N, C-alpha and C positions, 0 to 999 in steps of 0.2 A: 401482520406481525413483523417486527423488524429485529435485526440482530447486528452485533458488531462483527465486522469482517476485517481480517488482516490481509493487506494488499502489499505485495512486494514487486518492485521492478529491479532486476539485477542484470548486470553484465559482468565482464571479467573482473574488473577491479573496483566496482562501485555498486552500491545497493541503496535503494530508497524504500522505506517502509512506512505505511500509514495504516491507521485504523479508521474505518468509516462505518457509521450506522446506516444500514440499508434494509429496505424491505426485499422480499423475495424476488420481485420483478426487477428491481435495480441490480440485485446480485446476479440474476440470470443474464442481464445485459453485459455486466462486467465479465462474467465467465465467457460469454461469447467473444467479447473484445479480446480477452486474454488468449483465448484459443487462436484467434486470427493473428494476433501479434506473434505468438509463439510459432505458428506455422511459417510466418514470413521471416522470423529470425533464425535463419538456417546456419549462420556462422557462429562459432563458439562464443565470441565476445559481444554479439548483438544482444540487446536487452530481452529478457524473458519476463513474463508477468505471471504471478500466482495470486489466487484469492482463496481464502479459507476462513472459517469462523475463527474469531480472535479468542485467545486465551486471556484470562485475567492479567497475567504477567505482561502480555503484549499491549493490552489496554492501558495499563499503568505506565509502561515505557513510552507509549505514544503521548499520553497526557503530559508526562515530564518533558518530552522533546518539544511539544507545542509550547509549553510554558517557557522553556529555555530560549526558543526562537523568538518569542514575544519579548522576553526580557532583553535579549541581545539587540533586537530592533529598537526597543525603547532607549537603550543606552547609546545607540548610534545616532539618535535624533538630536 
């Protein structure tokens, strides 16, 4: 069974957010990855990673962001 997960990478002044559909094994790998990243990011501004099940609002925002990026790329071509 798969689910949508909200993944964030954030530092002091920047944040990247995505939604990915993952099965439980994939989500476990990302959780381990996030844990290791967060252990190594000892300074305040170093990136931190979080993973959690996505809310409907987060899924909709991600869908809109993907569409906007595709539209921007298309207009630049």
